[in-house]
PDB file of N, CA, C and O in Angstrom:
ATOM      1  N   MET A   1      63.934  88.889  98.398  1.00  0.00           N
ATOM      2  CA  MET A   1      64.231  89.582  97.146  1.00  0.00           C
ATOM      3  C   MET A   1      63.188  90.661  96.865  1.00  0.00           C
ATOM      4  O   MET A   1      62.086  90.649  97.413  1.00  0.00           O
ATOM      5  N   CYS A   2      63.566  91.579  96.005  1.00  0.00           N
ATOM      6  CA  CYS A   2      62.689  92.713  95.717  1.00  0.00           C
ATOM      7  C   CYS A   2      61.681  92.388  94.620  1.00  0.00           C
ATOM      8  O   CYS A   2      60.549  92.872  94.630  1.00  0.00           O
ATOM      9  N   ILE A   3      62.113  91.567  93.685  1.00  0.00           N
ATOM     10  CA  ILE A   3      61.284  91.342  92.501  1.00  0.00           C
ATOM     11  C   ILE A   3      60.342  90.157  92.694  1.00  0.00           C
ATOM     12  O   ILE A   3      60.768  89.054  93.034  1.00  0.00           O
ATOM     13  N   GLU A   4      59.056  90.411  92.469  1.00  0.00           N
ATOM     14  CA  GLU A   4      58.069  89.340  92.459  1.00  0.00           C
ATOM     15  C   GLU A   4      57.389  89.333  91.095  1.00  0.00           C
ATOM     16  O   GLU A   4      57.037  90.395  90.582  1.00  0.00           O
ATOM     17  N   PRO A   5      57.198  88.160  90.500  1.00  0.00           N
ATOM     18  CA  PRO A   5      56.730  88.035  89.122  1.00  0.00           C
ATOM     19  C   PRO A   5      55.348  88.628  88.872  1.00  0.00           C
ATOM     20  O   PRO A   5      55.000  88.895  87.722  1.00  0.00           O
ATOM     21  N   GLU A   6      54.558  88.838  89.913  1.00  0.00           N
ATOM     22  CA  GLU A   6      53.202  89.332  89.712  1.00  0.00           C
ATOM     23  C   GLU A   6      53.121  90.841  89.849  1.00  0.00           C
ATOM     24  O   GLU A   6      52.059  91.429  89.642  1.00  0.00           O
ATOM     25  N   ILE A   7      54.226  91.469  90.192  1.00  0.00           N
ATOM     26  CA  ILE A   7      54.200  92.917  90.421  1.00  0.00           C
ATOM     27  C   ILE A   7      54.867  93.657  89.268  1.00  0.00           C
ATOM     28  O   ILE A   7      56.015  93.384  88.918  1.00  0.00           O
ATOM     29  N   HIS A   8      54.124  94.602  88.681  1.00  0.00           N
ATOM     30  CA  HIS A   8      54.645  95.364  87.554  1.00  0.00           C
ATOM     31  C   HIS A   8      55.539  96.501  88.048  1.00  0.00           C
ATOM     32  O   HIS A   8      56.595  96.775  87.478  1.00  0.00           O
ATOM     33  N   PHE A   9      55.099  97.146  89.107  1.00  0.00           N
ATOM     34  CA  PHE A   9      55.883  98.250  89.654  1.00  0.00           C
ATOM     35  C   PHE A   9      56.121  98.001  91.133  1.00  0.00           C
ATOM     36  O   PHE A   9      55.180  97.785  91.896  1.00  0.00           O
ATOM     37  N   LEU A  10      57.383  98.033  91.529  1.00  0.00           N
ATOM     38  CA  LEU A  10      57.696  97.733  92.914  1.00  0.00           C
ATOM     39  C   LEU A  10      58.717  98.724  93.453  1.00  0.00           C
ATOM     40  O   LEU A  10      59.725  99.011  92.808  1.00  0.00           O
ATOM     41  N   THR A  11      58.442  99.238  94.635  1.00  0.00           N
ATOM     42  CA  THR A  11      59.392 100.143  95.263  1.00  0.00           C
ATOM     43  C   THR A  11      60.100  99.389  96.373  1.00  0.00           C
ATOM     44  O   THR A  11      59.473  98.908  97.317  1.00  0.00           O
ATOM     45  N   CYS A  12      61.396  99.295  96.245  1.00  0.00           N
ATOM     46  CA  CYS A  12      62.176  98.513  97.180  1.00  0.00           C
ATOM     47  C   CYS A  12      63.131  99.411  97.951  1.00  0.00           C
ATOM     48  O   CYS A  12      63.743 100.307  97.369  1.00  0.00           O
ATOM     49  N   GLN A  13      63.264  99.187  99.228  1.00  0.00           N
ATOM     50  CA  GLN A  13      64.195  99.972 100.025  1.00  0.00           C
ATOM     51  C   GLN A  13      65.464  99.154 100.256  1.00  0.00           C
ATOM     52  O   GLN A  13      65.433  98.059 100.818  1.00  0.00           O
ATOM     53  N   THR A  14      66.575  99.721  99.803  1.00  0.00           N
ATOM     54  CA  THR A  14      67.840  99.007  99.892  1.00  0.00           C
ATOM     55  C   THR A  14      68.434  99.130 101.287  1.00  0.00           C
ATOM     56  O   THR A  14      67.910  99.851 102.136  1.00  0.00           O
ATOM     57  N   ARG A  15      69.519  98.426 101.512  1.00  0.00           N
ATOM     58  CA  ARG A  15      70.164  98.452 102.826  1.00  0.00           C
ATOM     59  C   ARG A  15      70.768  99.821 103.118  1.00  0.00           C
ATOM     60  O   ARG A  15      70.978 100.182 104.277  1.00  0.00           O
ATOM     61  N   ASP A  16      71.050 100.590 102.047  1.00  0.00           N
ATOM     62  CA  ASP A  16      71.644 101.914 102.211  1.00  0.00           C
ATOM     63  C   ASP A  16      70.591 102.956 102.570  1.00  0.00           C
ATOM     64  O   ASP A  16      70.917 104.099 102.892  1.00  0.00           O
ATOM     65  N   GLY A  17      69.332 102.550 102.511  1.00  0.00           N
ATOM     66  CA  GLY A  17      68.252 103.471 102.855  1.00  0.00           C
ATOM     67  C   GLY A  17      67.728 104.224 101.650  1.00  0.00           C
ATOM     68  O   GLY A  17      66.830 105.056 101.774  1.00  0.00           O
ATOM     69  N   HIS A  18      68.290 103.932 100.476  1.00  0.00           N
ATOM     70  CA  HIS A  18      67.816 104.576  99.256  1.00  0.00           C
ATOM     71  C   HIS A  18      66.618 103.819  98.703  1.00  0.00           C
ATOM     72  O   HIS A  18      66.482 102.610  98.890  1.00  0.00           O
ATOM     73  N   ILE A  19      65.762 104.553  98.024  1.00  0.00           N
ATOM     74  CA  ILE A  19      64.586 103.920  97.432  1.00  0.00           C
ATOM     75  C   ILE A  19      64.901 103.490  96.007  1.00  0.00           C
ATOM     76  O   ILE A  19      65.277 104.309  95.169  1.00  0.00           O
ATOM     77  N   LEU A  20      64.744 102.212  95.746  1.00  0.00           N
ATOM     78  CA  LEU A  20      65.002 101.686  94.409  1.00  0.00           C
ATOM     79  C   LEU A  20      63.675 101.328  93.749  1.00  0.00           C
ATOM     80  O   LEU A  20      62.908 100.511  94.258  1.00  0.00           O
ATOM     81  N   GLU A  21      63.423 101.962  92.595  1.00  0.00           N
ATOM     82  CA  GLU A  21      62.183 101.696  91.886  1.00  0.00           C
ATOM     83  C   GLU A  21      62.439 100.681  90.783  1.00  0.00           C
ATOM     84  O   GLU A  21      63.280 100.888  89.908  1.00  0.00           O
ATOM     85  N   ILE A  22      61.710  99.598  90.841  1.00  0.00           N
ATOM     86  CA  ILE A  22      61.894  98.552  89.843  1.00  0.00           C
ATOM     87  C   ILE A  22      60.665  98.464  88.944  1.00  0.00           C
ATOM     88  O   ILE A  22      59.553  98.207  89.406  1.00  0.00           O
ATOM     89  N   LYS A  23      60.891  98.682  87.654  1.00  0.00           N
ATOM     90  CA  LYS A  23      59.805  98.562  86.693  1.00  0.00           C
ATOM     91  C   LYS A  23      60.138  97.423  85.748  1.00  0.00           C
ATOM     92  O   LYS A  23      61.209  97.403  85.143  1.00  0.00           O
ATOM     93  N   HIS A  24      59.224  96.477  85.622  1.00  0.00           N
ATOM     94  CA  HIS A  24      59.469  95.366  84.708  1.00  0.00           C
ATOM     95  C   HIS A  24      58.160  94.802  84.198  1.00  0.00           C
ATOM     96  O   HIS A  24      57.122  94.914  84.850  1.00  0.00           O
ATOM     97  N   GLN A  25      58.222  94.194  83.023  1.00  0.00           N
ATOM     98  CA  GLN A  25      57.028  93.603  82.445  1.00  0.00           C
ATOM     99  C   GLN A  25      56.906  92.157  82.880  1.00  0.00           C
ATOM    100  O   GLN A  25      57.906  91.461  83.056  1.00  0.00           O
ATOM    101  N   VAL A  26      55.673  91.714  83.054  1.00  0.00           N
ATOM    102  CA  VAL A  26      55.448  90.354  83.527  1.00  0.00           C
ATOM    103  C   VAL A  26      55.061  89.457  82.356  1.00  0.00           C
ATOM    104  O   VAL A  26      54.124  89.744  81.610  1.00  0.00           O
ATOM    105  N   THR A  27      55.787  88.392  82.220  1.00  0.00           N
ATOM    106  CA  THR A  27      55.452  87.418  81.178  1.00  0.00           C
ATOM    107  C   THR A  27      54.850  86.192  81.844  1.00  0.00           C
ATOM    108  O   THR A  27      55.515  85.495  82.612  1.00  0.00           O
ATOM    109  N   SER A  28      53.588  85.939  81.542  1.00  0.00           N
ATOM    110  CA  SER A  28      52.912  84.801  82.167  1.00  0.00           C
ATOM    111  C   SER A  28      53.190  83.527  81.389  1.00  0.00           C
ATOM    112  O   SER A  28      52.848  83.411  80.212  1.00  0.00           O
ATOM    113  N   LEU A  29      53.813  82.580  82.063  1.00  0.00           N
ATOM    114  CA  LEU A  29      54.136  81.319  81.403  1.00  0.00           C
ATOM    115  C   LEU A  29      53.260  80.199  81.948  1.00  0.00           C
ATOM    116  O   LEU A  29      53.512  79.016  81.720  1.00  0.00           O
ATOM    117  N   ARG A  30      52.191  80.622  82.697  1.00  0.00           N
ATOM    118  CA  ARG A  30      51.358  79.599  83.312  1.00  0.00           C
ATOM    119  C   ARG A  30      50.299  79.100  82.350  1.00  0.00           C
ATOM    120  O   ARG A  30      49.503  78.231  82.705  1.00  0.00           O
TER     121      ARG A  30
END
């Protein structure tokens, strides 16, 4: 998978060869 809970900004390459930029906030529940 592309999304990891510890990463705020992640650049993922899809199967189509396009670059998908994922931006998300991390909520620490630990």
